N, C-alpha and C positions, 0 to 999 in steps of 0.2 A: 522597689520593683513594682511596676503596675501590672495589671492583669495581662495586658498585651505582651509585655516583655516576658512574663512568666510563661505564657503560652508558646512564645517563640523559642524560648530556652528549651521547653519540653519537646517541641517538635524537632529541633536540631539534635538534641541528645538522643531521641529515639531513632532518628535517621542514622546517626553515627553508630548506635548499637545494632541496628538492622544490618548495616554494611559490614560491621565487624563480625557479626554472627554468621553471615553468609561466607565471608572470607575464611572463618574457622571451619565451617562445615565443608567447604570446597578443599581445604588442605588435608582432610583426613586420609585420603587415599595415598598420599605421598609422604606425609610426616611420620616419624617414628611413633609407635603407639604409646610406648612408655615415656614418662617425662624425662627431659634432658637437663633439668635443673634441680638442685636440692632445696630444701626448705630454707636454709640459711641464705642461699642465693636469691630466692624470691623475697625474703625479708629485706635483703639489701636493695632489691629492685624497687620495692614499694615503700620502704620504711624511711627512717629518719624522723627528725622532729616535725610536728605538725606545723605547716606554713602559717604565717600570720594572715596572709590574704588567700582567699579561695580562688578557684579556677572556674572558667566558664564550663557549664555542665557538659557541653559537647567535647570540650578539651579533656575533661575528666574521663569520659568514655574512651576517647582516643588514647589517652595515657594508659588506661587499664588494658585495653586491647593490645597495644603495642608491647607491653611488658609481660603479659600473662603467658604467652605461648610456650616458652620452654618448660614451664611448670605444670602444664595441662596434660592430662592423659586422654588418649583417643577413644573414650568410652562410646561416643555416638557412631563410630565407624564399624566396619564389618569384621575386624580382627582383634577385638578386645574380648578375650575369653577368661578373664580373671574373676575370681570370687563368683558371685551370681548377680551380675549387673547388666540390665538391658540397655539398649539405646533408646532413642525417643522417636516415636512415630510423628510424621509431619503434622497431622491434625492435633496431636497432643501437645507438641511444641508450640504451635500457634495459639492454642487455647490457653496455655500457661502464660503466654505474653498478655493475653486479654485479662487473665486473672489478676496479674500485677497491675494492669492499667485500671481495671475496675476497682481494685483495692477494697474489697468487701470483707468485713469482719464476720466470718461465716459460722458463728456459733448458734445463731438464732434464726428460726424460720420467719419470725415476725420482722426482724431487722433486715434480713437479706433473702427474700423469698426466691429470687432467681437462682442464686448459687446453691441454696439448700435443696431446691427442687431438682436441679441438675444432679446433685450428689445422690439424692434419694432415688432418682430414676436409674442412675448408674449402678447403685446398689441392688435394685430390683433386677436389673439385667444380669448382674453377676450371680445372684442367687439362682436365677433361671438357668444360666449357663453351667453352673456348678452342680445343679440338681439338689440344692439345699432348700430347707423348708421356707415356703413363702411366708413373709411376715417377720422373718428374723431381722434383728437390728444390724445395720452395717455402719460402723463408725470409721470415718476416714482419718487416719492418724499418720505419723511420720514414716513408719516402716514396720518391718516384721517384729522388731524388738518391742515397740509400743503396742502393736497389735496383740502380741502374746501377753503383754502386761495387762492391757485392758480386758482381754478375755479372762485371764486368771484372776483379776480383781473381781469380776462378776462371779467366777467360780468359787472363790473363797467366801464371798458374801452368801452365796446360795447354799453351799454345803454346811456352813455354820447355821444358817436359818433352819435347815432340815434337822439339825441337832438341837434346835431350840434356843439358839444364841443369835441375838440381834447385833450384828457387827457394827452397823451404823450408830446404834445407841450405846453399846457396851464396849466397843473397841476390842482389843486383843487380850488385855489383861484378864486372866482367869478364863479365857475362852477354851473350848475343847481343842485338843491338838489336831491340826490339819496336816495330813501326810500327802505328799506329792509323789506320784509314781511315774518314772521316766524310763526310757530305753537307754541302754549303754551308749548309744551313738546319737543321742539327741543333740540339737544345736545348742551352743552356749547361751543363746538368748533366753532359753527356758530357765536355766539355773539363775541367770541374772534377774529375770522377772520374779522368780520365786523369792530371791533375796530382797528385792524391792518390796515384796509383800510382807516382809518380816518373818519369813519362814526360813529356818537355817538348814544347812547341809545335813544335820542329824535327822531331819524329817523328810529327806528325799530318799525314796526307795528306788534303787537302780535294778532294772530287769535286764538280763543278758540279751544280746543280739546275735544274729547269725553273721556269716562272713561278710555280707554286704551291708550290715547295719540295721536289719529289720528286727524289731522286738520279737522275741520268741513267745508265741501264744502259750506253749506248755509251761513256760516259766512265770507267766503272769499270775496264775491262780495261787501258787505257793507264795509269791511275793506279797499278795494281798492278805493272805492269812485269814485269821478269824477275828481280827480287830474290828470294832464297831466305830472307830474314830472316823471323822470326816475324811473322805478321799477325793483326790483329783488325779486322774490318769491322763498323761500327756502322750499322745501318739504323733506320728510324723508322716507327712505326705511329701516325700522327696528328701532323702538323706543328702546332706550338703556335699559330700565327697562322691558317693556312688549313684545318687539319684534314686535309691531304693525306697519303696513304700511299705509301711507297716500293713499287716493283714487286718484291715478294719473289720471285715466280716467275722473273723474269729475272735479278735481282741475286745471289741466293744461289748458283745454280750457277756463276756466274763466280767468286765468292769461293771456292767449294769447289775449283775447278780450281787455285787458288793455295795451297791448304792452310790457308786462313784460318779462324779462329774467327769465327762470325757471331753478333752480339748485336743484339737488337731492343729499342729504347726505345719501349715502348708505354704510357706513363704513363696516358693516357686512351683511346688508340686500340685497345688489345688487346681491349677489350670489344666492338668491332664484330664480332668473330668469333662472338659468341653469337647474332647476328640473321641469319635467312635472307635478309633484304633487304640487309644490309650486309656479309655475310661475304666477298663478292668483294673487299672492300678489303684483307683480310688473307690472301688466298689465297697459299699457299706459305710462309707464315711459320713453319709447324710444322717446316720443315727447318733452322731455325737451331739454335744451341747454347745460347742463353740469351735470356731475355726479362725485361723489367722493367715493372711496372705499379703503379698506385696505386688502392687501394680507396676512399680518401677523396675521390677524384675521381668516377669514374663509378658506382661501386657505392654511394656515399652512406653511408659509415660515418664515425664521428668521427675527427678527427685523433688519433693518427697511425697509418697503416696502408698501407705499401707492400709489394710482393712481389718478391723476387728469385727467379727461376725458372731452374734449370739442368738441362739434359737429363740429364747423368750426375752423380748425387750425389757420386760419387768426386771429381769436379773441385771441387765445393764444399768437401768435406772437406779436400782437399789444401791449399786456400788458406786455410780459415777455422777448422778445428778448433782448439779451445783446449787448454790444458795445465793440470796441477794434479793432484798425487797424491791429493788429497782429493775429486776429482770422480768421479762414477760415469757411465760411458758405456753407452748402450743400443743403439748401432749407428748411429742417426741422430737426434741431438737438435737442438733449435733452435740451440744454440750451435755446431753443426757447419756451419750453412748461413747464418749471419748474423754480422756483425762484433761482436755484443754477447755478453756473458756474462749479466749481470743484465738483465732486461727484463720489461716488463709483457706481459700476454697480449693483445696488440693484434689477434690474429687471431680472438678470440672474437666481437667485433662483426661481423666479416666472416661468420663462421658463421651468426650470427643474421640478418643481412641476407639471406643466400642461403636460409636455412630459411624466412624469412617470405615471400620472393618466389616460390620454386620456379623451375623452368626457364622456365615461361611468363612469370612475373613479371619475370625478368631480361630476357627478350626484349622484353617490353612496355616496360620502363623504357628500354632502349637505343633502341628505335624511337621512343619518345615524345620523348626528347632530340633525336633527329635531326629529327623532325617540328617540334618547337619551333624549331630552328635554321632550318629552311626557312621557317616562318611569319614569323620575325623578319626574315629576309633579304628576303622578298617585301614586307613592310611597309616596311622601310628603303628599298628600291628605289623605292617610290612617293612618297618624300618629296623635294621639290624640293631640289636641291643635293647630295644624297647619292649617292655612287658606291660600289657593291659592288666588291670587289677580287678576287673569286674565285667559282667555283662552290661551292656548299655540298655537300660530299661527306659530311660527318659532323656534328659538333656545333659547329664554329667558324664565326663570321660576322665578316668584317673589312670595314670601310667607311671612307670619308673624305669630307671636304668639298672644294671646289675648291682651296683653298690649305692649306699647313701651318698657318698661323696660325688659319684658321677651324676646322680640324680640332682643333687643341689647345684652342682656346677652347670648342668644343662639348663636348669631353671634360670640361673643368673645370666647365662649366655643368651638365652632367648630374649630376656628383657633388654640386655645391652644391644643386641643386634637390631631390635626395633620393629621387625615385621609384624609381630603379634605379641599378645600378653597372655601367659598362663601363670598361675600362682601355685606356690608350694603348700604342702600339707604333710602331716604325719598320719600314716594308716597302719594300724596294727604294729606300732613301734618302729616303723621304717619310713624313710623319706619318700615322698611321692609328689607328683605334679598333677594339678587339676585343671581341666579345661571345661568351662561352663558355656553351653550354647544358649545365649539369652537374647541375642540381637536380631531384630527383623532385617538389619542391613547386611547380614552375613550372606555371601554368595558362594557357589561352588568354587569360583576363582579365588576367593579369600581363603578357603580351606586348602586349595592346592598351593597357594603361596606360603601359607603357614607350614604345611607339611614339607615343602621344599626347604624352607629355612631350618626346620627341626632336623630334617635328614642330614643337611650339611653340617649343622652344629654337632649332632650326635656322632658323626663320622670323624669330626676333627678332634 
């Protein structure tokens, strides 16, 4: 293949992908939101032995687009309320296409100055929006799980250093015992990150929570006790079921009195800080040492894009800086603040999203998600047999039917009917359904359609 043929193949493949992408996006209003094919059916569609001869690139894209539809979920549309997954803003989607076309290995500022600059600026804008300390490191990672992991890696290294132990040199064998303090209703990604750090369940201290999942300040002091062992306290901005926020103003000073590192898991809740109406939920969180969040949740950028934010970049560097005599360091590179060396420029769509919204647009987006949650809650409360399980503080709505069996059946019926997606949960030992408002594309009409479908299914 000569250069001309290769360029032609690339153009035709991209044109086919562009057309298929637009067809997919135009279909979202009419197609069922939940997939209509199983994994086995999709394996049959695309599987079989690898062919001896390849296909024209444009034909490959056409085959992919033609077969994929039944197994896709309508996440980019306005009626996907499952888990906590946002849609994708137009500017972020287009920027992500450019990221793939540019194909920059974005670990090094020396190697790829454009993408690293865009990520650094996006990080600075976010620190400003969140009210977090200027100069904190912002590492763009895959999502909330790795954001929590990267922050807690920095935390482990820092608290051991305070105890006179050099984790980078001495490892964990013989190290002081590190205890991790969590709320009873923390997200599972915290426990998983702690396990990745080599800290077992025996060293996790669980603090009781209130009815909506907030850590109880009066229970934190006794949980910390008189121990002088290194401590990491994990707080939460947005409980994944109820959307509740820990009381940072009360909890962080208690943790500080015990010399603890304070981490805030704010996968979707950190964004409340950007809104004058909602910033009371995050009051005091700026006093923490690290924060984790997800741009592909509330900011509505494509997968994947989490952020690990650490107050003192030196703590990130101590835990995460890579090695290699062939690498060139500029002082603070992406590979200094993330667990990755080779990585795509996932922060560029975040820059594009923020640039397209501006400060007012970010505030409007966050407040619209909150208003949508309130409207959904009010509509659900008016349906016979449905019980709301909490006050709507932010973007989460959790509800149930009179029995676990009815609740589970309603959840399955909603997915089968196809108008919208909500997902199931367990709350205080009983079945529940969760509705997360995360999409910029959700309109009042989407909420009305969803409520009409749920009303009909609940009555049936």
